[in-house]
N, C-alpha and C positions, 0 to 999 in steps of 0.2 A: 684524116684517111692515115693507115697505118700500113707501113710495108715491109718487106722481109720478115725478121722473126716476129714472135710476141712478148707482151709484157711479161711472161712467166719465164721467160727465158732467163738462165744463171748468171750471175755476172762473173767476169774474169775475174781467174784466182791470180795470173801473173800480170805483169805490166800491160801486156797487148795482146790478148788471145787472138787466134786465127778467124775467128768470130768479129772481133773490135776490129780486125784490118779488113777483113771483108767490108765490113760495114760503113767503114769511114771512106775506104773508097768508093763504094756505090753511092754514098753522101756526097762526094764530091762530084762526082757523074751527074748525080740528081739536082744539084743545087744550079747548076750551068744550064739547065732546061727548062727550070719551072718559070711558069707563067707569073708575071708581074701580080703582084698582091699575096703569093702564097710565100711560106718559109717551109724548112725542115728542119727537123730537130735528130737526133739519136737520143733516144730515151730507152734505158732497161734493154737493150738487146733489140732495137725496133727503129728505123727508121720514120719518122711520123711527121706526116704533111699536114698543114693547117692552113686556113685562109687568114688574111686580115681580118678582126673582129669588126663589128659593125659599129653605128655612130655612137652607141652610147658606153661601148667598151673602149673607145680610142678616147671618148670625151674624159671617162675617169682616170684612163693611164694617165693623160696627157696633163689634166687637173693635179694629179697626184706629183708626176713629176714636176711640173712650175713649184709646185711648193717643197718640194726638195730641192729645185735649183735656187732658190731664194734661203731657204735653211743652211745650205752649204757652203754658199757665197761666201769668199775670203777664206776657204777653208781648202785643203789640199787634197780633196773630194769633190767629185760629181755626180751628177745624174743621167744615166746614160739610157736610150733605147735603140732598136733594131741594130745589135750586135750581138753577135758569138758571144757564148762564155763556153770556152774549151776545159773538160775535166778529162785529162786523158784522151780517149779516142769519143768520146763521149761530147755531143754539143745540145747546148742549150739555148735558148732565147726567150730570156725573161721579158715581159712587159715594161719593165723600166727595173735598173739595177743601180747601186751605188757602188764606185770604184774609184781608186787614186785617179787624180785630175789628167796629171800628165806623168806617166811611168813607163817607158817604153820597155822597160824589163820586164813586166807583165804582159806583154803581147805574146802570143802561141808564136814559135820559131817560123812557123808558114804563114804568118800575119793574119791567120784567119778569124784570130780573134782574142779576148783577153783570159788569161788563165783564170780558172774559177779561185784559185788560191789568194787573189786578189781582188775577190767581190764580199763588200763586206754586207750586202744585204740584195735582198730578189723582192722584186714583187710581181704578181701576178693577178690580172681582171679576169675571173672565171667567163666563159662565154656559154650559150646556150647549149644543148643535146649532151647527150650524155657521155659519149666519148669525149667531148671537151672537160667536162666536168671531173670525171675519173682522172684525165692528164694532170690537171692542176690542182685537186685535190689529193691523188694518190701517187701517181707514178712521179711528176715532177717531185712532188713533197719526198717521196723516197732520196730522188735524185739529188736533189741541192742539200738535204741531209748527209748523203752520203759523199759528196763533193765537201762536207764542211763548213757550208757557207753559214754563218752566224746568224742570220736574223732572215724567215721569210715571212711575208706579208701576205695576205691572201684575202681579195676583195672578193666577195660571192654573191652576186644577186639572185643567184639560186639556191641558197641554204637558207631556208625558212622564209623569212621577209627580208633578206637580206644580214647580211653576217661577214665582219671581219676578224680574221684569224690571225693571231701573231704567234709564230713559232719562233723559239731560243734554243741555246743548247744542242744544237745538233750532237748525235754519236753516229758517226760514220760507218763502224764497223756494223752497226745493228740497222742503218737507214733509217732512222727516226730523229725526230726533236722532242729531246724531254721535257720541255717546256711550254705550254699552249695557253694562251688567253682567246678568248671568243668572246665578240662584244656585237649588238646588234645593231644594224646600220643609226646614225644619230648620236652614238654613242661615241665619246671619245677615247682613244687606246693611244698610247704613246711608246716612241720604241726606246727600250730600255738598254741600249749599248751601241757601240760602236760609233761611227763619223754624225749616223743622223741620232743619236741618242739624244732625245726631248724632243724629236720632231713628232707632231702630234696628226691623227687621222681622224676627224669628227663630221659635225655637218657640211662642212665647204665638200667633201669629198662623197657622204655618204647620207647627208639629210634627205628629209622628207621629198619623197617624187623621185629619188634615183636609182631605187631599184626596178627591175623591169626591162 
């Protein structure tokens, strides 16, 4: 569900436009009234409300986070879930993300979330439904690139027979990722940079029977 403005709304040209501030205040009011199991994000001039994903979505996200927890053990980075990522007056809630383990200087001043500038990698597991697919493949792809997040991993049951897309080299000015690798489910792909460099996504996450 999308509220207020729509996805074609122009981005603010200043630090915080009047629309940014209006959406920020509306978002703060909305999150206090959301029923359990729903979350609200500010994406490209809209407040978008979505429910918690179904079992297969949660299983994939949690399996991937479990793998990242083991991979990052002993480092200064951690895999997180269910936290706000703040980019100016935008609010994004990745299914999984990698950020410094203990870095209070990266928490937003109001304590609402972690600053996007501290996030090294985000992961989205695509849920069924045209709006959900568009959110992760299009709107969030632009939002994460605009925020300069170095690695965006997209796990998509609904792309052909299941596809993993690994996006790197963000271009914030153009809101695009300049490098893209796409592999079908069951094929191994490796994170090429950042604290999760060398982490692989393969059959343990996307093997036979995992799509759908």
